[in-house]
C-alpha positions, 0 to 999 in steps of 0.5 A: 424744425420743431426745435428751430421753433421752440428756440424762437419762441424762448428768443421771444420771451427772453427780449419781450420788453414786458420782463425787463420793466418787470427785472427792473421794477423789482431791482428798484424795490429790493434798493427802495428797502435797503435805503428806507432800513439804512435810513431807519438806523441812521438816527442818533439817540438823545434824552427824553424824561421818564417822567415830568421834571420840575425846574430845580430837580437834579437830573441823572441818568435814571431820570431819563430813557434814550430814544433813536431820532432824526434831527438833522441840523437841530440834533445839537440842540438836544441832551445826549449821553455825551452831555451828561455829567456823572453828577447830573444836571439842574432843571432851569425849567418844566420838562414834560414825560416823554419830552426830549430834553432841550440843552437850553433847559438844563445846567450844570451850573444852574445851581450856583445863580438860583436856588430854591425858597418857600415863601407864604402868600396873604392870599389865593394864587392865580390859576396860572401860578403853576409849577414851571410858571414865571413869576414876579414876587412883590412885597409891602413893607410892614411900617407899623402893626397891620400898616404897610407901605405900597408895595415893590417888586422884590424879584423881577423873576422867578420859577414856580417849583410847586405848590407847597401841601399842608396836612393835604390841603394846599395851604391854610386859610391865611393863605399859600405856601410856593416853593419857588426858584430865585437867584441868589443874590435876592436871597438876602432881601426875601428873608428879611421881607419874611423876617419882617413879616411884610404882605408877600404876593407872587404875580404871574410873569412873562419874562423869560426862566433866569438863566 
């Protein structure tokens, strides 16, 4: 009789619904952890900038670091190893350190459409004219010694690469030198204005960077 009582007690424990619920929770927990691990491993690798990149700079693999991310449908908008040619790419806008590299911010043909040129202006620049800013270049033609015509727009959309430093100071007392990216089809006109000592000015613009 003692053996029969023990058998009935064991059967009650086995049939206890709390035990079944506990088993279900353990199995669910294991499956949940497995799903999280699988999801984490399902990310894709894209490039981010190791350090700040200025417009016009050539970008190679040494300037980049791979990041595992989950971007879903927008993954194709960002640069990965398959989209980086051996010769590198050209930055068409400023890219911050650690920023994922959008494909729209680089181009292998950008160098054929724009080039960098240093322009000296006759006055102080607005504070908004910094690396990556989009600006207009204006010129007032010198018609006589010290006499200038009304200013006109030479370049409607240029990108500032950097403010040029000289002897440890940005510019001198006469003005400021700025390196800018301009369309190649405007180079001759800008160089002509520089050669003729026309008065050049750089004005902030809200226009997009030329592509």
